[in-house]
Each structure stands twice: as C-alpha cells, then as structure tokens.
N, C-alpha and C positions, 0 to 999 in steps of 0.2 A: 577556563569556562566550566561552571557546573553542569553535570550532564543531566540532572533532574531537578525538579524543584516546583513549588506550587505557585510562585509568582509568574505571571505571564511575561513572555519576551515582548518588548516594544522596540520597533525599529523606526528609522526616519522614513516616514511616509512619502514626503516630498522626494527624497533620493530614490526610493523604490519606484515612484511614479516616473521619474526621469529614466530609470532603467527601462521599464515597461514601454514607454514611449519610443525609446531608441532601439528596442529589441529587434534583432534579426532572427525570426523563428526557425529559418532554415539553416542559419549558422550563428548559434548564440554567441560563440567565441569572437565573432566579428561585429558584435552589437557596439553601440556608442559607449556603453559600459559593458565590458566583456563579461560573459558568464560561462561556466563549465557545467556540463549535464552530469549529474550524479546518478540519475536513475530515471526510469519511466514507469509510471502506474497506469491503472486503467483509465483515470480521469485527470491525472496530473502529470507533470514532469518536474523532477526535483533539480534545482539549480544551485550551484555556489556562484555568487555574485562577487566580481572583483572590484570592490568599491570600499574605500575606508568607511567603516561604519556599518557595512553589511557583511563583512568578512566574519568567518566563524560561525555562520548560520546556514541552515539548509532550507531553501525556499521551494515549497511545493506549490507551483504555479497552476492555476485554474481559470483560463479564460472562457468559462462555459456559460456565463450567466447573461441574460438579455436585459434584465433591469434590476433596479435596487430592491425590489420585493423579493425576487428569486434569492439574491445574495444574503438578504436578511435572513430568510428562512434557512438557508444552508447554514449560516453562521450559528444560528439558535440550535440547530440539529448537531453541528459539529461540537459546540461547546458541551451540550448535554452527553453526548457520546464520550467525550473525554472524561467528564465528570463520572459517568458510570463506570467506565474503565478504571479509574484511579481510585474513587472514593468508595464505590459500592462493591466492586469486584476484586480490587486489589492489585491491579497490574501497575507496573511502573512505566511511566512515559518520560521521554527526554524533556527537558525544559522546552516550552512551547508557547506561542501565541498566533495571532493572525493579523493580517492587515488588507483592508480592501481599498484599491486605488483605481484610477481611471486609465483605460488604455487609449491608443490613438483615435479610436472610433467613439470614444466617450462612454463605451459600456464598462461596467464594473468588473475588475479582475481581482479574484481572491487569492491570497497568498497565505499558506500555513507556513510558519516560521519555527523551526526547531533548531536547538543547539546541534551544530554540526559535529557528528561523531567521527573518529578515526575510521576510514574506510575498511582498513584491514581487520577490524573487530566486528564488522557487520556480518551476520550469519553466512550469507552466501560466499563471502570471501574467507571467512574463518574456517569453513570445512575444507578448504584446500590445504590448510596447514596444520590442522589439528590431527593427533593420532586417532585411530579408530575409537579407542576407549574414551577419548575426550569427545569425539562425535556423539558417542552413545549418552555420554553425561549431558551434552547439549540438547539433544533430541529428548531426553527424559525431562529436562527441566522446561522445554517448550510445551511437552504434553501436560506437565502439572499446571503451567500457566493457562493453557487452553481449558483445562478441566475446571479451573475457577469459574470460567464463563458459564459452563453448563451446571455447575453447582448452583451458581447465582440464578440461572433461568429456572432451574427445578424449584427454587423457593418462591418464584413469582406467580401471581394469578393473572396479571394483565401486561406483563413485560417480558420481551424476549430480546437478547442481545446477540448480534453475529459478530464474527471475526474472521479474518484472513490469517491463517497460521503459517504461510509460506516462510522459509528459512531466512529470506532476505528481510523479513520484518522484525527480526530480533537482533539484539545486540547485548552481549554480556559486557559489563563495564570492566574489562581487563586492562585498559590502557595504562600507560606508565604511571606509577604512583598509587594505583589502587591497591596494590599488594595482596590481590585475591586471585584464586584459580577459578577454573570453569564451573566447579561445583559450588562456589560461595559467591561470586560476583553478582550484583544486581543484574537481572535480565531485563532490559528495556524493550518495550513493543513500540515499533516506529510508525506502523501504517494507521493514520487516523483520518485519512482523507476520504474513505468510503464509510461514513458513519451509519452503519445500519442498525436500527433496532425498531422493534415493533411495539405499540402500545394497543391493546385490544385487537391484536392481529392486524393493525393498520401500519404499513411501513411509513416511518417518519421522515425518511430521506425521499426526495422526489427522484425516483430511479429513472425517470426520463432523462436526467442529466447524464447517465451513462450513454445515452444515444445522441447527446448534443454534438459530439465531436465525430459521429459516424457519417459517411457519405449520405446524402438525401436519399439516393437510390437504393440504400440498404437499410434504412431505418425500419420500414415496416416488417422486413424479414427478421430482423434482430429482436424487434419487439413481439412478434408473433412466435417465433421458434426458440429464442435464446434467453431473453432477459430474465423471465421469471426463474428459469432453471439456474442461471448464474447467481442470482440473488439467494435463492433457496439454499444453495449449497453452503453458504456461510453460516447457516443456521443449523447445520447438521454436523455434529462432531466427527462422525465417521468420515463423511466426505471431505471435511476440511483436513483430516490426517491423510486421506488418499492424495489430495492436492499437495500437502507437505512433502509426502514421499515422492510424487511424481516431479516436484519441483527439482529433485536431485538430478534428473535427466537434463533439465535445462541449464542447471549449474555445472554440468559436465562432471558429475560425481556418481553415475548410475551404479557403480560397483558398491556404493554404500546403502543402496536401497534395501537389500535383504537385512542389513543391520538396523535400519530405520524401522522396518515392519516388525522385526523381532522385538525391539523396545516397544513399539506401539502395541503390539498384540498382547505383550505381556502386561502393559499397562491397563489395556482394556479388560484383561482377565482378573486383574487383581485391584489396583487402585480405583478403577472406574467400573468395577464390576456391578455396581447398582444400575448402571446405564444400559447393561445387556447389549454391548456392541459386538457385532460380529467380527471375527478376524478378517484382516485384509491380506490378499495374496498378491504376489509379483505379477501374475498375469493381468489382474484387474488394474493395477498401477500402471502397466505398459499400455494397456488398451485405453485407459483414461488419458494418459499422456499423448498418444498417437492423435486422438480426436482433438484434444485441447490445442496441440501444436498447430494441427491443420487449420483450425478455426482461426487461431490468432495470426498465422501466417497469411490467410487469405484476407483477414480483416485489415492487417497493415498494408497489404497490397492494394485494397480497395481505397484506403485513405490516401495512399500516395497518388492514385488516379485523380482522386477528388481535389488533392492539392494542386495538381497540374491543371486541372479544368479551371479551378478558381482563379489561379495566378496567371497562367499563360493564355487561357482562352477568354476568360471573363475580365482579366486584367484587375482582379480584386485582391483582397487580403486573405491569407490562410493563417489563422492565429495560432494553430497548434504546432508544438515541436514533435516531430516524428523521429524514431530511430532509423539509421540507415538500414541496419539489419540486426536481427537479434540471433545470436548463435544459440542453436538448440542441439 
C-alpha cells in the first residue's frame, strides 16, 4: 500500500457501518467484527478492523457528533486542515480519507481513514530502538517540520495553524523497500483528527467537541479552567516543543530528554532564531509533565466513573473506547 498520496482513500461504507453497529466499546476485540486498538487520542480512538476490505487501514473513530450539521462542519474543517498542512505548509501525510456512517443510536459517527503504517516505525516505538545519534536526527527533522508551520503562520495576516508535535504523531517511511535512512526518509505527520486553525482569530473547529466525551459533571470545570489553555498551546512553537520533550517521559525514555532539549535549543538559536524563542530547561519539562500527567490521570478516572454510571446505573450506552491504564 502506498504510504502517501493525494487521492483520498475510499472504504466500504456499508461494511464499516456493520462494524460500528456491532462494536463493543468495552472490548473491541470481542465485537461482531473484531478490532484492535492501535492508539488513543484526545477525541478519537485508532482501530485496526479485522474484516476483508478494511484491513491495512487505521480507523480513527469519533462518536462525538449529535447531528448531521455538526459532522458536516467537522468534515469541512478537517479537509481544509489537511489541505493546509499538505499543500500550503508542505508536510507529508499518510494516504487518507474519511467516512461518515450511522451508529446503533442513529447518530453519525466520523471515521478518519489512513493507510496503516508499520507500528515499529511510528515515532514513539522507533525511539526505543534507535541509537541516540539517530534519535537526534529524528528530533531535528521533527523540529524542521514544525518550523514550517510557524514560517507559514508568519507569512499570514488572517490565518494561523496549530499542530501537535508529540513524537507519536510522526513516522519516517523507513519500512522495508524504502531503502532510505532516518535522515532521508519522508517524514509523515499522522495526527489530523484535531484540526485546529484560526481565521481572523476565530477557531474554525468547534472546540466544544473536546468536551463531548467528558463526564457531564466535569464539563464546566474543563471549559472554565483548561480548554482555552490546552488549545492555545498548539499555536505556540515553544510550548509544542515542551510538550514534545515531556512526551518522552510518557514513552518511557526520559533519559533522552537532555538530548531532545539540546537539539531543540540549538534549533531555536540558529534555524529558528528569527522567532526569538527562549531556551527550554529540564526542570520546566519535568514540571510540565507532572501537571499534564496528573490532569490526564484524573480525567481518565472520571471518564471511567461516567461509563459506570451510564451503563450500570442508567442501563444506557457508553459509546467511547477507554484505555484500561496508560503507562506513564
């Protein structure tokens, strides 16, 4: 399968809808059509679906939408974000497309479909087997790709694009047959499910969607204290890089953080000198990660309580797929 390309991926919508209607969100592998969880995002779960015709793709499932108008609006923003990243900024994305189907309740469910890449070549897995000098090359290449976003933003008068630079969102196309090394292989950006960009300062994505999967008793707190800050961080190059470095704690490679910061601070001082970004220190990254990890642990715990209330007490459905435990 081609890893990149401009033609959108099209999958069998009827088969995907049968999968959705038979999905067991608690145990996807026990669904009528079994699926395997590849990863968890802020508003999506990435699945590999074990059905002829759907194999070879990564499906980012988003059961967030209440009606067709919401999903139509999201689809428009998602398409424009992908166009901006690929055509205006110059990032490489995996071959991709999307599909909207109906779930058991009749509500629309949005699936982003991407070419499924070999897991061992996705950044968070790759950093466990690369030599330090290769990690240095990978981080340097990620910084160059991120820099393209801020170079683009600097040329605009009415448009700003955001991006999530975590190492798990990147994959150098090193798989068998590419014949390229870490310095040359095309670097693919994977996370397009949170399409953040502002036109005349107005966020085009309805950020309330971030709250849709939150327990109802937490929504006002998240909206009041966290939502704006979380969204704003993806428009700030320095905070994106702090998040990138801190992510090495979660990925169980904290010993690489000094290397990441050495590469990042050198990049800020030379290639991105025009942006006048202050150096990042290890203590800052550690403090950031402690707070971030605490917030996400509490958030996941509250979502599990919400799932219990909805399914066992109210005897209703809980459409979201939650991780059992995230190792941090």
